[in-house]
VEXDREN-2710 file (C-alpha; in Angstrom, 1 decimal):
% VEXDREN-2710
k/r/px/py/pz
1/MET/-13.3/-18.5/-17.9
2/VAL/-15.2/-21.2/-16.0
3/GLU/-17.7/-21.6/-18.8
4/GLU/-14.9/-22.3/-21.2
5/LEU/-14.0/-25.4/-19.2
6/ALA/-17.4/-27.0/-19.6
7/ALA/-16.5/-30.0/-21.7
8/GLY/-19.5/-31.9/-23.2
9/GLU/-22.0/-30.9/-20.5
10/PRO/-22.3/-27.7/-18.5
11/LEU/-20.6/-27.6/-15.1
12/SER/-22.8/-27.9/-12.1
13/ALA/-22.7/-25.0/-9.5
14/GLU/-20.4/-27.1/-7.3
15/GLU/-18.1/-28.0/-10.1
16/ALA/-17.9/-24.4/-11.3
17/ALA/-17.0/-23.3/-7.8
18/TYR/-14.2/-25.8/-7.6
19/VAL/-12.9/-24.9/-11.1
20/ALA/-12.8/-21.2/-9.9
21/ALA/-10.8/-22.3/-6.9
22/ALA/-8.3/-24.2/-8.9
23/ARG/-6.1/-21.1/-9.2
24/ALA/-5.8/-18.0/-7.2
25/GLN/-8.4/-15.3/-7.9
26/ASN/-5.8/-13.0/-9.5
27/THR/-4.6/-15.8/-11.7
28/MET/-8.1/-16.7/-12.8
29/ARG/-8.8/-13.0/-13.6
30/GLY/-5.6/-12.9/-15.6
31/TYR/-6.4/-16.1/-17.5
32/ALA/-9.9/-14.8/-18.3
33/SER/-8.5/-11.6/-19.7
34/ASP/-5.8/-13.5/-21.7
35/TRP/-8.4/-15.9/-23.1
36/ARG/-10.6/-13.1/-24.3
37/GLU/-7.6/-11.4/-26.0
38/PHE/-6.6/-14.7/-27.7
39/THR/-10.2/-15.5/-28.9
40/ALA/-10.5/-11.9/-30.3
41/TRP/-7.2/-12.3/-32.1
42/CYS/-8.4/-15.7/-33.5
43/ALA/-11.7/-14.1/-34.7
44/GLN/-9.7/-11.3/-36.4
45/HIS/-7.5/-13.8/-38.2
46/ASP/-10.2/-16.4/-38.9
47/ARG/-8.6/-19.1/-36.8
48/ALA/-10.1/-21.6/-34.4
49/PRO/-9.3/-21.0/-30.7
50/LEU/-10.4/-24.4/-29.6
51/PRO/-8.6/-26.6/-30.2
52/ALA/-5.8/-24.2/-31.1
53/ALA/-3.5/-25.5/-33.8
54/ALA/0.2/-25.1/-33.3
55/SER/0.4/-22.7/-36.2
56/THR/-2.2/-20.6/-34.6
57/VAL/-0.3/-20.3/-31.3
58/THR/3.0/-19.5/-33.1
59/ALA/1.4/-16.9/-35.3
60/TYR/-0.2/-15.4/-32.2
61/LEU/3.1/-15.3/-30.3
62/SER/4.9/-13.8/-33.3
63/ASP/2.3/-11.0/-33.4
64/LEU/2.6/-10.4/-29.7
65/ALA/6.4/-10.2/-30.0
66/ALA/6.3/-7.9/-32.9
67/ALA/3.9/-5.6/-31.0
68/GLY/6.4/-5.4/-28.1
69/ALA/4.7/-7.6/-25.6
70/LYS/6.9/-8.6/-22.7
71/VAL/8.1/-12.2/-22.4
72/GLY/6.3/-12.4/-19.0
73/THR/3.1/-11.4/-20.6
74/MET/3.4/-13.9/-23.4
75/SER/4.3/-16.6/-20.8
76/ARG/1.0/-16.0/-19.0
77/ARG/-0.9/-16.1/-22.2
78/LEU/0.5/-19.5/-22.9
79/SER/-0.5/-20.6/-19.4
80/ALA/-4.0/-19.5/-20.1
81/LEU/-4.2/-21.5/-23.3
82/LYS/-2.9/-24.5/-21.5
83/PHE/-5.4/-24.2/-18.7
84/VAL/-8.4/-23.8/-21.0
85/HIS/-7.4/-26.7/-23.2
86/ALA/-6.8/-29.0/-20.1
87/GLY/-10.2/-28.1/-18.8
88/ARG/-11.8/-29.1/-22.0
89/GLY/-9.8/-32.4/-22.1
90/LEU/-8.0/-31.2/-25.2
91/PRO/-4.3/-31.7/-26.0
92/ASP/-2.0/-28.9/-24.7
93/PRO/-1.1/-26.8/-27.8
94/THR/1.8/-25.2/-25.9
95/SER/3.7/-28.5/-25.6
96/ASN/3.9/-28.9/-29.4
97/ALA/7.5/-28.9/-30.7
98/ARG/6.8/-26.1/-33.2
99/VAL/5.4/-23.9/-30.4
100/MET/8.2/-24.7/-28.0
101/THR/10.8/-23.9/-30.6
102/VAL/9.3/-20.6/-31.6
103/TRP/8.7/-19.7/-27.9
104/GLU/12.4/-20.4/-27.1
105/GLY/13.5/-18.2/-29.9
106/ILE/11.2/-15.4/-28.7
107/ARG/12.6/-15.6/-25.2
108/ARG/16.2/-15.6/-26.4
109/THR/15.5/-12.6/-28.7
110/HIS/13.2/-10.5/-26.6
111/ALA/13.9/-11.4/-23.0
112/ALA/14.7/-8.5/-20.7
113/PRO/15.2/-8.1/-16.9
114/PRO/11.8/-7.8/-15.2
115/ASP/10.6/-4.4/-14.0
116/GLN/11.2/-4.2/-10.3
117/ALA/9.4/-2.0/-7.8
118/ARG/11.6/0.6/-6.1
119/PRO/12.3/-0.5/-2.6
120/LEU/10.5/1.6/0.0
121/MET/12.5/1.8/3.2
122/PRO/13.9/4.2/5.8
123/PRO/14.4/7.1/5.7
124/GLU/11.8/7.7/3.0
125/LEU/9.4/5.3/4.8
126/PHE/9.6/7.3/8.0
127/ASP/8.8/10.5/6.1
128/ILE/5.8/8.8/4.5
129/LEU/4.6/7.6/7.9
130/GLU/4.9/11.1/9.3
131/ALA/2.8/12.5/6.4
132/CYS/-0.2/10.2/7.1
133/PRO/-3.0/12.5/8.3
134/VAL/-3.8/12.2/12.0
135/THR/-6.9/14.4/12.5
136/LYS/-10.0/14.6/10.3
137/THR/-11.6/18.1/10.3
138/TRP/-15.1/18.8/8.9
139/LYS/-16.7/21.7/7.1
140/THR/-20.0/20.8/8.8
141/LYS/-20.6/23.3/11.6
142/GLY/-20.6/21.8/15.0
143/ARG/-18.9/18.5/14.1
144/PRO/-15.7/18.2/16.1
145/PRO/-12.5/16.9/14.7
146/GLU/-11.9/13.2/14.8
147/PRO/-9.0/10.8/14.4
148/ASP/-8.4/10.4/10.7
149/LEU/-9.3/6.8/10.1
150/ALA/-7.7/6.6/6.6
151/GLY/-4.5/7.9/8.0
152/ALA/-4.5/5.4/10.8
153/ARG/-5.1/2.6/8.3
154/ASP/-2.4/3.8/6.0
155/ARG/0.2/3.8/8.8
156/ALA/-0.8/0.3/9.8
157/LEU/-0.8/-0.9/6.2
158/LEU/2.7/0.6/5.5
159/LEU/4.3/-0.8/8.6
160/VAL/2.7/-4.2/8.5
161/GLY/3.5/-4.5/4.8
162/PHE/7.1/-3.4/5.3
163/VAL/8.0/-5.3/8.5
164/GLY/5.9/-8.4/7.5
165/ALA/7.4/-8.3/3.9
166/LEU/3.9/-9.0/2.6
167/ARG/2.6/-9.2/-0.9
168/ARG/-0.3/-7.0/-1.8
169/SER/-2.6/-10.0/-2.2
170/GLU/-1.6/-11.1/1.3
171/LEU/-2.4/-7.7/2.8
172/ALA/-5.7/-7.7/1.1
173/GLY/-6.6/-11.2/2.2
174/LEU/-5.8/-10.9/5.9
175/ARG/-8.6/-11.3/8.4
176/VAL/-8.7/-10.3/12.0
177/ARG/-8.6/-14.0/13.0
178/ASP/-5.2/-14.2/11.3
179/VAL/-3.6/-12.0/13.9
180/GLY/-2.3/-13.7/17.1
181/ALA/-0.8/-12.2/20.2
182/HIS/2.8/-13.0/21.3
183/ALA/5.0/-11.8/24.1
184/ASN/7.3/-10.1/21.5
185/GLY/4.5/-8.6/19.4
186/LEU/2.1/-10.2/16.9
187/VAL/2.1/-13.2/14.7
188/LEU/0.2/-13.3/11.4
189/THR/-1.0/-16.6/10.1
190/LEU/-1.3/-16.6/6.3
191/PRO/-3.6/-19.4/5.3
192/ARG/-2.6/-19.0/1.6
193/SER/0.0/-17.2/-0.4
194/LYS/1.6/-17.0/-3.8
195/THR/3.8/-20.0/-2.9
196/ASN/1.2/-21.8/-0.8
197/GLN/-2.0/-21.6/-2.9
198/THR/-3.6/-24.8/-1.5
199/GLY/-3.2/-23.7/2.1
200/ASP/-1.7/-27.1/3.2
201/ARG/0.9/-25.4/5.3
202/PRO/0.0/-22.1/6.9
203/GLU/2.8/-19.6/6.9
204/LEU/3.8/-17.5/9.9
205/VAL/5.0/-13.9/9.8
206/VAL/6.2/-12.1/12.9
207/LEU/5.6/-8.4/13.7
208/PRO/8.0/-7.5/16.5
209/ARG/7.3/-4.5/18.7
210/ALA/9.5/-1.5/17.8
211/SER/11.3/0.7/20.3
212/ARG/9.5/3.8/18.9
213/THR/5.7/3.6/18.9
214/ASP/5.5/5.8/15.8
215/ARG/7.4/3.2/13.9
216/CYS/5.9/0.1/15.5
217/PRO/3.7/-2.1/13.3
218/VAL/2.0/-3.6/16.4
219/THR/1.0/-0.2/17.8
220/ALA/-0.1/1.0/14.4
221/LEU/-2.3/-2.1/13.7
222/GLU/-3.8/-2.0/17.2
223/ALA/-4.6/1.7/16.8
224/TRP/-6.3/1.2/13.5
225/LEU/-8.5/-1.7/14.7
226/THR/-9.5/0.3/17.8
227/LEU/-10.3/3.5/16.0
228/ALA/-12.2/1.6/13.3
229/GLY/-14.1/-0.5/15.8
230/ILE/-13.1/-3.7/14.0
231/THR/-13.6/-6.7/16.3
232/ASP/-15.3/-9.5/14.2
233/PRO/-12.8/-12.3/13.7
234/ASP/-14.0/-12.8/10.1
235/ALA/-13.7/-9.1/9.2
236/PRO/-11.0/-7.9/6.7
237/LEU/-8.0/-6.6/8.6
238/PHE/-7.5/-3.7/6.2
239/GLN/-10.7/-2.1/4.9
240/GLY/-11.8/0.9/2.9
241/VAL/-12.8/4.1/4.7
242/THR/-15.9/6.0/3.8
243/LYS/-16.2/9.7/3.3
244/GLY/-17.9/9.8/6.7
245/ASN/-14.6/8.5/8.3
246/ARG/-16.0/5.0/9.0
247/ALA/-14.6/1.6/8.2
248/SER/-16.5/0.3/5.2
249/GLY/-16.4/-3.4/6.2
250/ARG/-15.1/-4.3/2.7
251/PRO/-11.6/-5.6/2.1
252/LEU/-9.2/-3.5/0.1
253/HIS/-8.6/-4.8/-3.5
254/PRO/-5.0/-5.7/-4.1
255/GLU/-4.8/-3.1/-6.9
256/SER/-6.1/-0.4/-4.5
257/ILE/-3.2/-1.1/-2.2
258/ASN/-0.9/0.0/-5.0
259/ASP/-2.8/3.3/-5.2
260/LEU/-2.6/3.8/-1.4
261/VAL/1.1/3.3/-1.4
262/GLN/1.6/5.7/-4.2
263/ALA/-0.8/8.3/-2.7
264/ALA/1.0/8.1/0.6
265/THR/4.4/8.5/-1.1
266/ALA/3.2/11.6/-3.0
267/ARG/1.7/13.0/0.2
268/ALA/5.2/13.1/1.7
269/GLY/6.5/15.0/-1.3
270/ILE/8.3/12.0/-2.8
271/ASP/7.9/11.2/-6.5
272/PRO/5.7/8.1/-6.5
273/ALA/7.0/6.8/-9.9
274/GLY/8.3/3.3/-9.6
275/TYR/6.7/2.7/-6.2
276/SER/3.9/0.1/-5.6
277/ALA/2.7/-2.2/-2.9
278/HIS/5.6/-4.5/-3.7
279/SER/7.9/-1.7/-2.8
280/LEU/7.2/-2.6/0.9
281/ARG/8.4/-6.2/0.5
282/ALA/11.4/-5.1/-1.7
283/GLY/12.2/-2.4/0.9
284/PHE/12.2/-5.0/3.7
285/VAL/14.6/-7.2/1.9
286/THR/17.0/-4.4/0.8
287/TYR/17.0/-2.6/4.2
288/SER/17.4/-5.9/6.2
289/HIS/20.4/-6.8/4.0
290/LEU/22.0/-3.3/4.5
291/ARG/21.5/-3.8/8.2
292/GLY/23.5/-7.0/8.2
293/ALA/20.8/-9.7/8.1
294/SER/21.7/-12.9/6.3
295/ASP/19.8/-14.1/3.2
296/ARG/18.5/-17.0/5.3
297/ALA/17.2/-14.8/8.0
298/ILE/15.5/-12.5/5.4
299/ALA/13.9/-15.5/3.7
300/HIS/12.6/-16.7/7.0
301/GLN/10.3/-13.6/7.0
302/THR/9.7/-13.3/3.3
303/ARG/9.1/-17.0/2.9
304/HIS/11.2/-17.2/-0.2
305/ARG/12.0/-20.8/-1.0
306/SER/15.2/-19.8/-3.0
307/LEU/17.9/-17.7/-1.4
308/SER/18.9/-16.6/-4.9
309/THR/15.5/-14.8/-5.2
310/VAL/16.3/-12.8/-2.2
311/GLY/19.5/-11.6/-3.9
312/THR/17.7/-10.1/-6.8
313/TYR/16.2/-7.4/-4.5
314/VAL/19.6/-6.1/-3.3
315/ARG/22.0/-6.4/-6.2
316/VAL/21.5/-2.8/-7.4
317/HIS/22.1/-1.3/-3.9
318/THR/25.0/-3.5/-3.0
319/ALA/26.8/-3.2/-6.4
320/TRP/28.3/0.1/-5.1
321/VAL/29.6/-1.5/-1.8
322/ASP/33.3/-2.3/-1.7
323/ASN/33.6/-1.8/-5.5
324/ALA/37.0/-0.7/-7.0
325/ALA/35.2/1.4/-9.6
326/THR/34.3/3.9/-6.9
327/VAL/37.9/4.7/-5.9
328/LEU/39.5/5.3/-9.2
329/GLY/39.9/9.0/-8.5
330/LEU/39.0/10.0/-12.1
END
């Protein structure tokens, strides 16, 4: 993707690094994948990808829509085209009147509610925490049992992700230095997030101490760090665990956090379908609402800029509350 932005002369190493930093890593990876897909389509249909003609973009969108692509997917593809053309100093093909009209028609015809992760919250969350392994046993003769490091990490990850209402990229990006002590628990300082990609205003997330230690994010996180021997301030907060029951020193990939959440869910005998890392954040919003927290208080922790966004997490669960349809007696 970076090479595609070299207009005229190749980018220097410093320029390439800044181009790569222009968007979040996940966004750049998505753009790179989208651009490869678009150029492959252009080669197949004997069309020029750079600069892309308006008719090329509309034909491409029409093919995507006919193939059943989601509106969100097509929107990201358009963003990738815009990004590459801007980097080359070329006119934005997505702003052409023909493209905008076709795109509006596609959205009106094919738009659908976005897929939402199932909220993961008590009591299911408590069952999942209890199912995290505590002791690691070995087939090797003479090697005594040890605390299960992966189990300790998973408990900390689940509780910090839930109570902190964190996105998977935020969980993966946390470093030890981002954790600060407070009289009431811990404070996480997020240098960057989905809504703060330039890091010009660090965001704070609180982790209060819980009355029960087995449900306390502070206790779980401190136990994980102690058992793993993680003390370096620059070390990833959540790391992989080796087969030898040692911290790998490498941060978890955001996608692997999805796998960990699903594996932990299945371990508790719960069908993992529909659950993902985002289920922790969705679970926090839904459970807090059911416990009487206001949308403003919820947004204080989730860092949502719009209170209407908070409402999208809880509509399904609150649709049954105080609803006349449930008392018809049919």
